[in-house]
C-alpha positions as CSV (number, residue, x, y, z in Angstrom):
1,M,-83.2,6.9,-21.1
2,K,-80.4,7.4,-19.5
3,K,-80.1,8.9,-16.1
4,A,-77.2,11.8,-15.4
5,L,-76.3,14.4,-12.6
6,L,-74.6,17.3,-12.8
7,V,-73.0,17.5,-9.4
8,V,-73.0,20.8,-8.5
9,H,-71.4,22.5,-5.2
10,R,-75.1,23.7,-3.9
11,Y,-78.3,24.1,-5.4
12,K,-82.2,25.3,-4.4
13,P,-83.7,21.7,-4.9
14,E,-87.2,20.8,-5.5
15,K,-88.3,17.1,-5.9
16,D,-89.2,16.1,-9.4
17,D,-92.1,13.5,-9.3
18,E,-89.8,10.9,-11.8
19,W,-86.5,11.0,-9.8
20,G,-84.0,13.1,-8.2
21,S,-84.4,16.9,-8.0
22,I,-84.8,19.8,-10.3
23,A,-83.0,22.8,-9.7
24,K,-85.1,26.0,-8.7
25,D,-82.4,28.3,-9.1
26,Y,-81.6,30.2,-12.4
27,A,-78.1,29.2,-12.4
28,T,-78.2,25.6,-11.9
29,S,-81.3,25.1,-14.0
30,D,-79.2,26.9,-16.9
31,M,-76.4,24.8,-16.5
32,I,-78.5,21.9,-16.8
33,E,-80.4,23.0,-19.7
34,N,-77.1,23.3,-21.7
35,I,-75.1,20.4,-20.7
36,A,-78.9,18.6,-21.7
37,K,-78.3,20.3,-25.1
38,M,-74.6,18.7,-24.9
39,H,-75.4,15.0,-24.1
40,P,-79.1,14.3,-25.5
41,N,-79.5,10.9,-25.2
42,Y,-79.2,11.5,-20.9
43,D,-82.2,12.3,-18.6
44,W,-80.2,15.1,-16.5
45,R,-80.7,15.8,-12.9
46,P,-78.5,18.5,-10.4
47,A,-77.2,16.6,-7.3
48,T,-74.6,18.0,-4.4
49,L,-72.3,15.3,-4.4
50,A,-74.0,13.4,-1.2
51,E,-77.0,13.5,-3.2
52,A,-75.2,12.1,-6.0
53,R,-73.9,9.5,-3.6
54,Q,-77.6,8.3,-2.2
55,L,-79.0,8.4,-6.0
56,M,-76.2,6.3,-7.5
57,H,-76.9,3.5,-4.6
58,D,-80.7,3.9,-4.8
59,L,-80.9,4.0,-8.9
60,K,-78.9,3.2,-12.3
61,I,-77.0,6.4,-12.7
62,D,-75.7,6.0,-16.3
63,R,-73.3,9.4,-16.0
64,L,-72.0,12.0,-13.7
65,I,-70.4,15.0,-14.6
66,L,-68.3,17.4,-11.7
67,V,-68.2,20.9,-11.8
68,P,-64.0,22.3,-11.9
69,M,-64.2,22.6,-7.8
70,L,-65.5,18.7,-7.4
71,K,-62.9,17.4,-9.5
72,E,-61.1,16.0,-6.5
73,H,-63.6,13.4,-6.0
74,I,-63.2,11.7,-9.6
75,E,-61.9,8.9,-8.1
76,E,-63.9,8.0,-5.1
77,L,-67.0,8.3,-7.7
78,N,-65.5,6.3,-10.5
79,A,-65.7,3.2,-7.8
80,Y,-69.2,3.1,-8.6
81,P,-69.9,0.5,-10.9
82,D,-71.2,1.1,-14.4
83,V,-71.0,4.8,-13.9
84,Q,-69.2,7.2,-16.3
85,V,-67.4,10.2,-14.5
86,D,-66.0,13.3,-16.1
87,Y,-65.9,16.8,-14.9
88,L,-65.9,19.8,-17.2
89,T,-62.9,21.7,-17.7
90,P,-63.1,25.6,-16.8
91,A,-63.7,26.3,-20.2
92,D,-66.9,23.7,-20.3
93,Y,-68.0,25.4,-17.1
94,G,-68.0,28.8,-19.0
95,K,-69.8,27.5,-21.7
96,V,-72.1,26.1,-20.0
97,S,-72.8,28.6,-17.2
98,K,-74.2,32.6,-17.2
99,P,-72.1,35.0,-16.2
100,P,-73.0,37.0,-13.4
101,F,-73.0,39.8,-15.6
102,N,-73.7,40.8,-19.4
103,F,-70.1,42.5,-19.8
104,L,-68.6,39.7,-18.6
105,K,-70.0,37.5,-21.3
106,K,-66.9,38.3,-23.6
107,D,-64.5,37.3,-20.7
108,Y,-66.0,33.8,-19.8
109,L,-66.4,32.4,-23.4
110,T,-63.0,33.3,-24.4
C-alpha cells in the first residue's frame, strides 16, 4: 500500500512498528481516521513538518496533505520527487477534525 502523511503542527507521537509514528492524541488520530476514509488507497500516518522531511528522505512517501496552517510550505515539499502534495482547505479541515465542543459542530461543518 502507498504511504501518506498528514502533516500537522504538533501531535503526541508513538513509534509504529511498521513505519513512522501513530498519534496518541484523540484529535490527530481522529483526523487520520477520517482522512483514511477519504483516501483509502494510502497507509496514513501523522507527521510534523520536520518528521515529514525526514520520512521523505528515508522512505518512499507517495502523498502529503498539510493542515491549513502549514500550507505556506507546499512549494518546499513539492520539490521532493514523486510526492503528491496537497493541503486541506479550511472547509475540508472542518470535515476531518472534531470540533472542541458538540455545540460547535454545526458551525464547523457549514
